[in-house]
C-alpha positions, 0 to 999 in steps of 0.5 A: 500500500502506498502511504498517503502522507508521502504521496500528498507531500510529493503532490505539493512539491510538484504543484509548488513548481507551477503557477496554478493560474497560468500552468507555467513552470517557474523553476526546474532542476539543472543539475544533481550533485550526489544527493543535492539538486541545483535549481535554475533559480539558484543558478540565475541568482549565482550568475546575476552579478556576472550577467549585470556586469556583461550587460553594462559593458555591452550597453544592452540586454543579453539575448536569451541565447547569450544568457543561456550560454553564460549560465552553462559556463557558470553551472560547473562552478556552482557544482564545484561549490556544492562539492566543496560545501559537502566536504565542509559538512562531512569534515564537521567544519563549523565557524562561530560568531566569534571567528566571524567577528575576529575576521571582521576586525582583521579586515578593518585593520588590514584596510585601515578602516573603521567598522562604520566605514565598512558598514557604509561601504557595504551599504553603498554596495547594497549589502547589510552587515549581517549579509556580509557576515554570512558571506564571510562565514562561508569564506572562513569555512572554505579557508579551513577546508583548504587548510585541512586539505591543501595548505598544510602540505605547502612550504615556500623556502627562501631558496625558492624565493631566491630562484624566482627573483633570479629567474625573473631578472633578465640581464640587460644587454648594456648597463649604459642603455639600461638604468635602474629605476628605484620605485615607490607606489601607492596601492589601494586594494578592493575589499572584494576583488570579485565585486564590481562595486568594491573595485569601483570604490577602490578606484575612486579612492585611488583617484582621490589619492592622485588628486592629493598628489596633484595638489602638492601633498608629499608622496610619502604622506599619500602612501600613509593616508591611502595605501593598504596597510601591507603596502605602507611600510618604507614609504611604499618602497618597491625596490630597484628595477631595470625596465626589462625586469618590470611587469608590462603595466609598470613599464608602461606607467613609468617609461616617460617619468623623470626622478621625482615624478609619478604615474597616473592611477594604474589598474593592476592585479593588486588593485589600483596603484600609482608609481613614483620614480624615486631615482634613476641610477646606473647601478645594476639592479642586483646592487639595489637591495631587495627589501623584505616587502618584495620577498614577502610579496614573492613568498605569497605569490609562490605560496598562492600558486601552489595552493591553487594547484593543489586545490585544483588537484584535490577538487578534480579528485573529489569531482571524479568520485562524485555523482553528477548529472547535468540537466541544463 
């Protein structure tokens, strides 16, 4: 005999997916990940910021076909998120309010802002503090997962850093033709590099810093007032580089500058930067000491490369063991 209660629940579940008055499906399953389902509404919600950004860039609404193609590209990312969340649950990783509050305090300290500043910025981006705390909680959970599965296996040695610096420094064809540029910078980092509104706000702050420089404020004072805390030390000193040793965006920014002059605001992988040529010398770049900031920057870069590689390897393994059905 068929139980009536499960049958009634099944009916309710089916009819809840329809607009009874118009007999129109309002949601459907687009993927099954082990015992979990991903609905079209979840996929569209996940893709909404990306869709909005593309429409803004193209200055027109997306067609149904274009939207479907973008959703198809985002669905695998959402499936991976489900797999990661399942591992978090399996490992019993739980984050309490105390950890979230500590992370908020560290975030404010790292970006040299108050909690009131953070709330104001979140409001400008359409988020409440509580919503942001929930996002932060999920980020911390995933960080703990990476710590447990990946990061504990990674060590970056001083020898690796030295090798990286040596390999990234190409010898100049002629010392006379290749002077060394001693550089400083102002660096503003978005709170959330993946959020267009955070990026826009960081750009605005960088433009304010540039305006201060144009009004005659000393470069070191602008560094102290505007740069993210990690980049304030030593008055924003970067080190000495030949042009062929520089990243293309730095080379382009400073190529026409004389000692004491600074660039316009430049968008870089870190965020938004303003570069100053402190001096131009005929010394070899090897003679200009690589400061502790540069070493730590390289250490973090190498560390993150290894973390990403290990995490991708771990995720491929998890994905290969999962039961995944795509219905989109």
